[in-house]
Backbone as JSON, one array per atom type, in Angstrom:
{
  "sequence": "XXXXXXXXXXXXXXXXXXXXXXXXXXXXXXXXXXXXXXXXXXXXXXXXXXXXXXXXXXXXXXXXXXXXXXXXXXXXXXXXXXXXXXXXXXXXXXXXXXXXXXXXXXXXXXXXXXXXXXXXXXXXXXXXXXXXXXXXXXXXXXXXXXXXXXXXXXXXXXXXXXXXXXXXXXXXXXX",
  "N": [[83.16, 30.6, 9.12], [80.97, 28.4, 10.72], [78.96, 27.56, 13.58], [78.28, 24.41, 14.36], [77.38, 22.8, 16.59], [76.91, 22.82, 20.02], [79.0, 21.32, 22.29], [79.77, 21.18, 25.01], [79.59, 23.46, 27.68], [81.96, 25.62, 26.88], [82.84, 24.43, 24.61], [82.67, 23.74, 21.22], [81.53, 22.31, 18.04], [82.52, 23.1, 14.88], [82.24, 24.34, 11.47], [84.25, 25.0, 8.72], [83.97, 27.63, 6.18], [84.49, 28.52, 2.69], [85.25, 31.08, 2.66], [86.72, 31.5, 4.93], [89.28, 30.9, 4.3], [90.06, 32.85, 2.59], [92.46, 35.35, 1.91], [92.58, 38.07, 1.62], [92.3, 41.37, 2.67], [90.07, 43.86, 3.87], [88.52, 47.06, 4.12], [85.8, 48.93, 4.91], [83.27, 51.45, 5.24], [80.1, 51.48, 6.64], [77.59, 53.36, 6.93], [77.36, 54.15, 10.08], [79.35, 52.7, 11.18], [82.67, 51.5, 10.96], [84.3, 49.05, 9.14], [86.72, 46.36, 9.53], [87.9, 43.72, 7.75], [89.22, 40.59, 7.62], [91.59, 37.86, 7.85], [91.75, 35.8, 10.68], [93.19, 33.7, 13.33], [92.55, 30.61, 14.93], [94.14, 29.07, 17.61], [95.65, 25.85, 18.16], [95.0, 24.0, 21.0], [96.92, 22.41, 22.19], [100.24, 22.2, 20.96], [101.34, 19.86, 20.32], [99.82, 18.4, 19.03], [98.9, 16.46, 16.33], [99.7, 17.57, 12.83], [97.2, 19.19, 10.9], [95.14, 17.61, 8.5], [94.71, 17.46, 4.92], [94.42, 19.51, 1.95], [93.69, 22.24, 2.26], [94.72, 22.99, 4.57], [97.54, 23.24, 4.22], [99.07, 25.57, 4.77], [98.54, 25.88, 7.23], [99.21, 24.56, 9.92], [99.06, 24.28, 12.75], [96.92, 25.93, 13.38], [93.73, 27.29, 12.82], [92.21, 28.92, 10.21], [90.2, 31.83, 10.17], [87.58, 33.78, 8.94], [87.06, 37.06, 9.86], [85.23, 40.02, 10.88], [85.69, 43.07, 12.11], [83.98, 45.52, 13.73], [83.93, 48.95, 14.14], [82.58, 51.54, 15.88], [81.62, 54.99, 14.35], [81.91, 57.04, 15.85], [83.83, 56.48, 17.88], [85.86, 55.66, 15.99], [86.51, 58.36, 15.02], [87.13, 59.96, 17.32], [88.86, 58.45, 18.93], [90.42, 56.31, 17.76], [91.41, 57.19, 15.22], [92.85, 59.62, 15.75], [94.94, 58.36, 17.49], [96.25, 56.61, 15.62], [97.11, 58.34, 13.7], [99.07, 59.88, 15.18], [100.93, 57.83, 15.97], [104.15, 56.75, 16.29], [105.33, 54.74, 14.4], [103.59, 54.86, 12.26], [104.21, 57.17, 10.6], [105.11, 58.79, 7.69], [108.08, 58.72, 7.51], [108.78, 56.41, 8.69], [108.75, 54.48, 6.67], [110.41, 55.41, 4.73], [113.49, 55.66, 2.86], [113.87, 53.23, 1.69], [114.31, 51.08, 3.3], [112.26, 49.56, 4.13], [110.54, 46.85, 3.64], [108.35, 45.25, 3.99], [105.45, 44.06, 2.55], [102.83, 43.08, 3.07], [99.5, 42.04, 2.89], [97.2, 42.46, 0.01], [94.86, 45.14, 0.14], [91.41, 45.78, 0.1], [89.27, 48.24, -0.53], [86.09, 49.12, 0.0], [83.89, 51.36, -1.24], [81.11, 53.02, 0.15], [79.3, 54.91, -0.94], [76.65, 57.24, -1.96], [73.94, 56.16, -4.04], [74.39, 56.36, -7.53], [72.95, 57.78, -10.46], [73.02, 57.11, -13.92], [72.54, 57.43, -16.98], [69.98, 55.9, -16.86], [70.99, 53.86, -15.48], [71.92, 52.42, -12.27], [74.47, 52.93, -10.13], [76.55, 51.63, -7.52], [78.28, 50.52, -4.59], [81.27, 50.62, -5.03], [84.37, 49.12, -5.49], [87.62, 48.98, -4.56], [90.63, 47.5, -5.25], [93.87, 47.52, -3.91], [97.09, 46.96, -5.09], [100.5, 46.22, -4.33], [102.96, 47.54, -6.31], [105.66, 45.62, -7.54], [109.22, 45.37, -7.94], [111.57, 43.02, -8.41], [110.91, 41.93, -5.86], [111.04, 44.17, -4.21], [109.49, 47.26, -2.96], [108.24, 49.6, -5.01], [107.22, 52.03, -4.56], [104.64, 52.6, -5.62], [101.23, 51.81, -6.18], [99.07, 49.52, -7.58], [95.89, 49.93, -8.65], [92.82, 48.32, -8.9], [89.71, 48.97, -9.83], [86.45, 48.48, -9.32], [83.07, 48.89, -10.36], [79.99, 48.2, -9.36], [76.86, 47.81, -11.06], [73.49, 48.06, -11.26], [70.05, 47.52, -12.03], [67.33, 49.17, -10.81], [64.76, 47.89, -11.07], [65.29, 45.41, -11.63], [65.15, 44.51, -14.29], [66.98, 44.62, -16.29], [70.37, 43.3, -16.83], [73.49, 44.3, -16.21], [76.97, 44.52, -16.9], [79.79, 44.88, -14.76], [81.75, 47.77, -14.35], [85.22, 47.98, -14.82], [88.25, 49.34, -13.99], [91.7, 50.04, -14.24], [94.6, 51.39, -12.77], [97.58, 53.06, -11.89], [98.92, 54.52, -8.71], [100.94, 56.89, -6.88], [102.6, 56.1, -3.95], [101.86, 57.69, -0.79], [101.41, 57.53, 1.8], [101.46, 54.91, 4.18]],
  "CA": [[82.85, 29.46, 10.08], [79.6, 28.21, 11.32], [78.93, 26.57, 14.62], [77.35, 23.22, 14.17], [76.69, 22.37, 17.74], [77.65, 22.95, 21.32], [79.43, 19.97, 22.87], [79.46, 21.44, 26.44], [79.97, 24.83, 28.05], [82.72, 26.46, 25.96], [83.31, 23.54, 23.51], [81.75, 23.71, 20.15], [81.72, 21.62, 16.84], [82.35, 24.11, 13.77], [82.43, 23.95, 10.11], [84.84, 26.2, 7.93], [83.69, 27.98, 4.87], [85.75, 28.87, 1.72], [85.68, 32.36, 3.08], [87.54, 31.32, 5.95], [90.63, 30.64, 3.64], [90.59, 33.99, 1.8], [93.5, 36.11, 2.45], [92.44, 39.3, 1.3], [91.92, 42.29, 3.75], [89.06, 44.87, 3.37], [88.12, 48.1, 4.92], [84.63, 49.8, 4.47], [82.3, 52.19, 6.15], [78.73, 51.43, 6.45], [76.81, 54.37, 7.72], [77.88, 54.46, 11.4], [80.43, 51.55, 11.55], [83.9, 51.22, 10.17], [84.59, 47.5, 9.3], [87.97, 45.72, 9.07], [87.67, 42.39, 7.43], [90.5, 39.88, 7.36], [91.77, 36.48, 8.33], [92.34, 35.58, 12.0], [93.58, 32.26, 13.54], [92.28, 29.97, 16.18], [95.39, 28.29, 17.82], [95.4, 24.62, 18.8], [95.05, 23.87, 22.45], [98.17, 21.68, 22.32], [100.82, 22.2, 19.66], [101.86, 18.57, 20.02], [98.63, 17.78, 18.27], [99.19, 16.16, 14.81], [99.25, 18.47, 11.7], [95.82, 19.15, 10.23], [95.16, 16.91, 7.18], [93.92, 18.24, 3.81], [95.07, 20.67, 0.98], [93.31, 23.45, 2.72], [95.72, 23.27, 5.8], [98.98, 23.08, 3.88], [99.83, 26.62, 5.35], [97.92, 25.95, 8.73], [99.63, 23.22, 10.66], [98.68, 24.27, 14.2], [95.96, 26.89, 13.69], [92.5, 27.27, 11.81], [91.82, 30.32, 9.73], [88.65, 32.22, 10.4], [87.23, 35.22, 8.34], [86.45, 38.08, 10.92], [84.8, 41.23, 10.67], [85.79, 43.85, 13.38], [83.34, 46.64, 13.41], [84.23, 50.07, 15.19], [81.55, 52.8, 15.57], [82.11, 55.99, 13.61], [82.3, 58.2, 16.94], [85.13, 55.91, 18.34], [86.99, 55.94, 15.08], [86.98, 59.66, 14.98], [87.57, 60.58, 18.52], [89.92, 57.65, 19.59], [91.25, 55.53, 16.86], [92.16, 58.08, 14.03], [94.02, 60.45, 16.5], [96.03, 57.43, 17.98], [96.98, 56.17, 14.43], [97.85, 59.65, 13.18], [100.26, 60.2, 16.08], [101.74, 56.78, 16.28], [105.54, 56.76, 15.58], [105.52, 53.77, 13.29], [102.66, 55.07, 11.1], [104.47, 58.25, 10.02], [105.9, 58.52, 6.5], [109.52, 58.62, 7.81], [108.88, 54.85, 9.04], [108.94, 53.76, 5.48], [111.36, 56.2, 3.78], [114.88, 55.27, 2.69], [114.13, 52.07, 1.0], [114.77, 49.9, 4.07], [111.05, 49.04, 4.82], [110.17, 45.86, 2.53], [107.19, 44.43, 4.26], [104.4, 44.42, 1.7], [101.49, 42.68, 3.62], [98.27, 41.56, 1.94], [96.5, 43.7, -0.63], [93.7, 45.64, 0.91], [90.32, 46.11, -0.73], [88.48, 49.37, 0.02], [84.75, 49.13, -0.55], [83.23, 52.49, -1.03], [79.71, 52.89, 0.32], [78.73, 56.19, -1.15], [75.26, 57.36, -2.41], [73.77, 55.64, -5.39], [74.53, 57.44, -8.7], [72.09, 57.43, -11.56], [73.66, 57.43, -14.97], [71.75, 56.82, -18.21], [69.05, 54.87, -16.31], [71.67, 52.61, -14.57], [72.24, 52.86, -10.94], [76.03, 52.51, -9.63], [76.56, 51.42, -6.27], [79.22, 49.65, -4.07], [82.72, 50.79, -5.61], [85.21, 48.22, -4.71], [88.9, 49.24, -5.07], [91.82, 46.59, -4.71], [95.21, 48.07, -4.01], [98.31, 45.82, -4.95], [101.8, 46.89, -4.16], [103.76, 47.23, -7.45], [107.04, 45.09, -6.98], [110.39, 45.08, -8.97], [112.52, 42.17, -7.82], [110.46, 41.82, -4.48], [111.28, 45.39, -3.43], [108.55, 48.1, -3.11], [108.53, 50.77, -5.99], [106.5, 53.31, -4.18], [103.51, 52.72, -6.44], [100.15, 50.88, -5.89], [98.34, 49.23, -8.76], [94.51, 49.81, -8.22], [91.75, 47.87, -9.88], [88.46, 49.45, -9.19], [85.06, 47.81, -9.86], [81.76, 49.56, -10.01], [78.92, 47.39, -9.59], [75.8, 48.41, -11.59], [72.26, 47.3, -11.28], [68.75, 48.16, -12.51], [66.53, 49.13, -9.64], [63.59, 47.13, -11.27], [65.74, 44.11, -11.98], [64.69, 44.04, -15.6], [68.31, 44.55, -17.04], [71.57, 42.93, -16.22], [74.62, 45.08, -16.47], [78.29, 44.2, -16.63], [80.58, 45.67, -13.9], [82.76, 48.41, -14.99], [86.47, 47.78, -14.27], [89.28, 50.19, -14.53], [92.92, 49.83, -13.56], [95.57, 52.56, -12.87], [98.83, 53.0, -10.67], [98.93, 55.7, -8.04], [102.18, 56.91, -6.17], [102.41, 55.86, -2.52], [102.39, 59.01, -0.05], [101.45, 57.13, 3.14], [101.21, 53.62, 4.34]],
  "C": [[81.54, 29.52, 10.6], [79.72, 27.31, 12.36], [77.85, 25.48, 14.26], [76.5, 22.77, 15.42], [77.52, 22.66, 18.94], [77.84, 21.78, 21.99], [79.1, 20.1, 24.29], [80.02, 22.83, 26.72], [80.71, 25.68, 26.94], [83.4, 25.51, 24.88], [82.34, 23.38, 22.43], [82.35, 22.79, 18.92], [81.64, 22.88, 15.73], [82.64, 23.66, 12.54], [83.0, 25.27, 9.36], [84.19, 26.43, 6.59], [84.68, 28.26, 3.96], [86.22, 30.21, 2.12], [86.67, 32.54, 4.07], [89.14, 31.28, 5.5], [91.04, 31.77, 2.85], [91.41, 34.87, 2.54], [93.64, 37.47, 1.98], [91.78, 40.21, 2.38], [90.95, 43.15, 3.01], [88.66, 45.81, 4.48], [86.86, 48.8, 4.27], [83.97, 50.29, 5.54], [81.05, 51.94, 5.83], [77.94, 52.22, 7.44], [77.62, 54.75, 9.07], [78.86, 53.49, 11.97], [81.49, 51.37, 10.52], [84.32, 49.71, 10.3], [86.05, 47.33, 8.71], [87.74, 44.39, 8.84], [89.0, 41.74, 7.0], [90.39, 38.38, 7.87], [92.38, 36.49, 9.59], [92.52, 34.05, 12.23], [93.13, 31.8, 14.81], [93.35, 29.01, 16.35], [94.91, 26.92, 18.27], [95.68, 24.64, 20.2], [96.44, 23.24, 22.8], [98.84, 21.68, 21.05], [101.5, 20.8, 19.33], [100.77, 17.87, 19.24], [99.21, 17.63, 16.74], [98.88, 17.22, 13.93], [97.9, 18.19, 11.25], [96.15, 18.35, 8.86], [94.32, 17.81, 6.13], [94.74, 19.37, 3.2], [94.81, 22.07, 1.71], [94.16, 23.94, 3.99], [97.16, 23.3, 5.55], [99.8, 24.29, 4.59], [99.5, 26.86, 6.83], [98.04, 24.75, 9.34], [99.06, 23.28, 12.03], [97.64, 25.43, 14.5], [94.79, 26.82, 12.57], [92.25, 28.59, 11.64], [90.42, 30.55, 9.82], [88.6, 33.67, 9.8], [86.59, 35.89, 9.57], [86.18, 39.29, 10.3], [84.79, 42.17, 12.0], [84.98, 45.24, 12.94], [83.49, 47.86, 14.67], [83.3, 51.21, 14.88], [82.37, 54.01, 15.01], [82.69, 57.01, 14.8], [83.77, 57.74, 17.59], [86.3, 56.08, 17.37], [87.39, 57.31, 15.03], [87.62, 60.33, 16.11], [88.74, 59.81, 19.25], [90.84, 57.07, 18.53], [92.16, 56.44, 15.81], [93.34, 58.86, 14.65], [95.24, 59.61, 17.04], [96.79, 56.96, 16.75], [97.77, 57.25, 13.82], [99.12, 60.02, 13.96], [101.28, 59.09, 16.31], [103.01, 56.96, 15.48], [105.59, 56.08, 14.34], [104.48, 54.01, 12.12], [102.86, 56.55, 10.58], [105.25, 57.86, 8.68], [107.36, 58.19, 6.69], [109.87, 57.14, 8.12], [109.34, 54.06, 7.73], [109.87, 54.36, 4.39], [112.66, 55.37, 3.86], [115.19, 53.88, 2.15], [114.46, 50.7, 2.01], [113.34, 49.06, 4.62], [110.45, 48.1, 3.41], [108.91, 45.05, 2.91], [105.97, 44.75, 3.26], [102.97, 44.15, 2.24], [100.56, 42.19, 2.56], [97.74, 42.76, 1.19], [95.31, 43.91, 0.22], [92.69, 46.23, -0.15], [89.51, 47.14, -0.01], [87.13, 49.3, -0.71], [84.18, 50.37, -0.24], [81.67, 52.3, -0.87], [78.95, 54.42, 0.16], [77.22, 56.26, -1.62], [75.04, 56.72, -3.76], [73.86, 56.66, -6.46], [73.72, 57.06, -9.88], [72.74, 58.03, -12.81], [73.03, 56.68, -16.11], [70.85, 55.65, -17.71], [69.77, 53.68, -15.54], [71.92, 53.21, -13.2], [73.55, 52.17, -10.49], [75.98, 52.56, -8.22], [77.78, 50.41, -5.82], [80.64, 49.68, -5.05], [83.54, 50.01, -4.72], [86.66, 48.48, -5.35], [89.99, 48.26, -4.4], [93.04, 47.22, -4.88], [96.2, 46.99, -4.01], [99.56, 46.63, -4.99], [102.49, 46.58, -5.52], [105.28, 46.88, -6.93], [108.14, 45.03, -8.2], [111.31, 44.16, -8.15], [112.1, 42.11, -6.31], [110.75, 43.01, -3.76], [110.12, 46.46, -3.76], [109.06, 49.3, -4.05], [108.0, 52.12, -5.64], [105.27, 53.52, -4.93], [102.55, 51.51, -6.04], [99.38, 50.7, -7.26], [96.87, 49.05, -8.27], [93.6, 49.29, -9.35], [90.37, 48.04, -9.18], [87.22, 48.95, -10.08], [83.96, 48.54, -9.36], [80.68, 48.62, -10.38], [77.63, 48.13, -10.04], [74.56, 47.44, -11.5], [70.9, 48.18, -11.65], [67.78, 48.07, -11.36], [65.23, 47.95, -9.7], [64.04, 45.64, -11.41], [65.37, 43.54, -13.41], [66.0, 43.89, -16.6], [69.48, 44.13, -16.22], [72.62, 43.7, -16.84], [75.98, 44.41, -16.08], [78.95, 45.2, -15.75], [81.47, 46.51, -14.71], [84.12, 48.26, -14.17], [87.44, 48.62, -14.82], [90.51, 49.96, -13.57], [93.79, 50.99, -13.83], [96.58, 52.41, -11.59], [98.6, 54.45, -10.01], [100.26, 55.64, -7.23], [101.71, 56.75, -4.68], [102.95, 57.05, -1.72], [102.42, 58.36, 1.25], [101.04, 55.61, 3.19], [99.84, 53.29, 4.56]]
}
């Protein structure tokens, strides 16, 4: 979403981008910040407002989707967020055991930001992993299907390389 103009005080005209309608969640760490990227929604001021028009809004009748990036500094993640998440009752493996937990959520893409790797004069960077829940008849099977993409580039920009893509399944141990 981009702000086109300010109408007055807290009133703005905005334009949505294609990215605002992407429903894929992403997590990545860039040096000193942990990023959580996903879709949020701006609600209508009045729900009696007529439904939005257009194919983009077939699932968004009374809200506008907006792509957001929440950045949390690494110190706060380590000292506050991670201990809270690790101790939370609903984030323990027993919460999803027994086959009663069926909510699958959206696939999450993890973007690794490790050091550059030199292999045969190619430089590898920005590994992207997309985890998709494997389903049988709409029930989780305890497995994730991973599609990993390794982007390659030539530092001098003289050669174009194809991305390497690999796919594999892993067993789910934790949510």
